[in-house]
C-alpha positions as CSV (number, residue, x, y, z in Angstrom):
1,M,4.0,-49.8,-32.5
2,I,2.0,-50.6,-29.5
3,A,3.8,-48.1,-27.4
4,A,3.2,-45.4,-30.2
5,V,-0.4,-45.9,-30.1
6,L,-0.6,-45.7,-26.2
7,Q,1.8,-42.5,-26.2
8,E,-0.4,-41.0,-28.9
9,A,-3.5,-41.5,-26.7
10,A,-1.7,-40.3,-23.7
11,E,-0.5,-37.2,-25.4
12,W,-4.2,-36.5,-26.6
13,L,-5.6,-37.0,-23.2
14,A,-2.8,-34.9,-21.5
15,G,-3.3,-32.0,-24.1
16,D,-7.0,-31.9,-23.1
17,G,-6.0,-31.7,-19.4
18,R,-6.9,-35.4,-18.6
19,A,-3.5,-36.9,-18.0
20,L,-4.0,-40.7,-18.0
21,W,-0.9,-43.1,-17.7
22,S,2.6,-42.4,-16.5
23,A,5.4,-42.5,-18.8
24,A,6.6,-45.8,-17.2
25,E,3.5,-47.2,-17.5
26,I,3.5,-46.9,-21.4
27,G,7.2,-46.8,-22.2
28,H,8.9,-49.1,-24.6
29,E,10.4,-51.2,-21.8
30,R,7.1,-52.0,-20.0
31,V,5.3,-52.4,-23.3
32,L,7.8,-54.8,-24.6
33,R,7.7,-56.8,-21.4
34,D,3.8,-57.1,-21.8
35,V,4.1,-57.8,-25.5
36,S,6.7,-60.7,-24.8
37,R,3.9,-62.1,-22.3
38,E,1.4,-61.8,-25.4
39,L,-1.0,-59.5,-23.3
40,F,-1.5,-56.9,-25.9
41,H,-4.1,-57.4,-28.9
42,V,-4.1,-55.1,-32.0
43,A,-6.8,-53.9,-34.2
44,R,-5.8,-53.3,-37.7
45,Q,-7.2,-51.5,-40.7
46,G,-5.2,-53.1,-43.6
47,E,-1.5,-52.3,-42.7
48,H,-2.4,-49.8,-40.1
49,V,-2.6,-50.3,-36.4
50,A,-6.1,-48.6,-35.3
51,G,-6.1,-49.5,-31.7
52,V,-4.6,-51.7,-29.1
53,M,-5.7,-53.4,-25.8
54,K,-4.1,-55.2,-22.9
55,F,-5.9,-58.5,-22.0
56,E,-5.1,-60.2,-18.8
57,L,-6.2,-63.0,-16.6
58,E,-5.7,-61.4,-13.2
59,D,-5.5,-58.0,-11.7
60,A,-5.0,-58.0,-7.9
61,H,-4.4,-54.3,-7.7
62,F,-7.8,-53.3,-9.0
63,W,-9.7,-56.4,-8.2
64,P,-7.9,-58.0,-5.3
65,E,-11.3,-59.8,-4.2
66,V,-11.9,-61.7,-7.5
67,L,-11.2,-65.3,-7.2
68,A,-8.5,-66.3,-9.7
69,G,-9.7,-68.1,-12.8
70,T,-12.9,-66.5,-12.8
71,S,-12.5,-63.3,-14.9
72,A,-10.5,-61.6,-17.5
73,F,-9.4,-58.1,-17.5
74,V,-9.1,-55.2,-19.9
75,H,-6.4,-52.7,-19.7
76,K,-4.9,-49.9,-21.7
77,L,-7.5,-49.7,-24.3
78,A,-6.3,-46.9,-26.8
79,V,-7.5,-46.0,-30.3
80,R,-5.4,-44.0,-32.8
81,R,-7.0,-40.3,-33.2
82,A,-7.3,-41.3,-37.1
83,W,-9.8,-44.2,-36.1
84,A,-11.7,-42.5,-33.3
85,K,-15.3,-43.0,-33.2
86,K,-15.2,-45.7,-35.8
87,G,-16.0,-48.8,-33.8
88,V,-12.5,-49.9,-33.0
89,S,-13.1,-49.7,-29.3
90,T,-16.2,-51.9,-29.6
91,E,-14.3,-54.2,-31.7
92,L,-11.5,-54.5,-29.1
93,L,-14.1,-55.1,-26.4
94,S,-16.0,-57.8,-28.5
95,Y,-12.9,-59.5,-28.9
96,A,-12.1,-59.5,-25.2
97,R,-15.4,-60.6,-24.4
98,T,-15.2,-63.6,-26.7
99,R,-11.7,-64.4,-25.5
100,A,-13.0,-64.6,-22.1
101,Q,-15.9,-66.8,-22.9
102,E,-13.5,-69.2,-24.7
103,L,-11.3,-69.2,-21.7
104,G,-14.2,-70.1,-19.3
105,R,-14.2,-66.7,-17.4
106,A,-17.4,-65.8,-15.9
107,H,-16.7,-62.0,-16.3
108,L,-14.9,-59.5,-18.2
109,R,-14.0,-56.7,-16.0
110,L,-12.0,-53.1,-16.3
111,D,-11.4,-49.9,-14.6
112,C,-11.3,-46.2,-15.2
113,V,-10.7,-43.1,-13.5
114,A,-14.3,-42.2,-12.2
115,D,-14.4,-38.8,-13.5
116,R,-14.0,-40.0,-17.2
117,R,-17.8,-39.7,-18.1
118,G,-16.9,-40.2,-21.9
119,L,-15.2,-43.5,-21.2
120,R,-17.6,-44.8,-18.7
121,S,-20.3,-44.0,-21.1
122,L,-18.6,-46.3,-24.0
123,Y,-18.3,-48.9,-21.4
124,E,-21.9,-48.8,-20.2
125,S,-23.2,-48.6,-23.9
126,F,-21.2,-51.9,-24.8
127,G,-23.1,-53.6,-21.6
128,F,-20.7,-53.3,-18.8
129,E,-22.4,-52.5,-15.5
130,L,-20.8,-50.4,-12.8
131,H,-19.5,-52.8,-10.0
132,S,-18.2,-50.2,-7.5
133,V,-16.1,-47.3,-7.3
134,V,-12.9,-47.4,-5.2
135,K,-10.3,-45.1,-4.2
136,I,-6.8,-46.2,-4.6
137,G,-4.4,-43.6,-3.4
138,A,-5.9,-40.1,-4.3
139,T,-7.9,-41.4,-7.2
140,S,-11.3,-42.8,-7.4
141,F,-11.8,-45.6,-10.0
142,A,-15.0,-46.9,-11.3
143,R,-14.8,-50.8,-11.8
144,Y,-17.1,-52.4,-14.4
145,Q,-18.0,-56.0,-15.1
146,L,-19.7,-57.9,-17.9
147,S,-21.1,-61.3,-17.6
148,T,-19.6,-63.5,-20.4
149,V,-22.1,-66.5,-19.7
150,E,-24.5,-66.8,-22.5
151,L,-28.1,-67.3,-21.3
């Protein structure tokens, strides 16, 4: 079910000329491994899966300089097309922020391909601040962070 949501999102983006994840990244075997590690969280509307998100406590690939135990990371946020623009992304991000707070993580961090203006706007409207833009291989990634410390 989680792989199907990710594949639907990937196909929609690829059809728009904005390919995102490789088949290996969202394939059944990889997703099953991550599900067995309890990394995916699911947004439901009744019996239907509306969206998914991978929530991790480390990310040495995109955030190698971040000290262990200080942050939580969001990856693979995807919403089924039937639930697009209905607040599912916001609910998943709210859950991630709350979970990071509960775990004593000072920041919630994520990254996206730097030229994804719509996605970046979503994150910025939620309250994420641009931390930096890094180049990994031939691709530039915008790295965002959100403080989870309540003032």
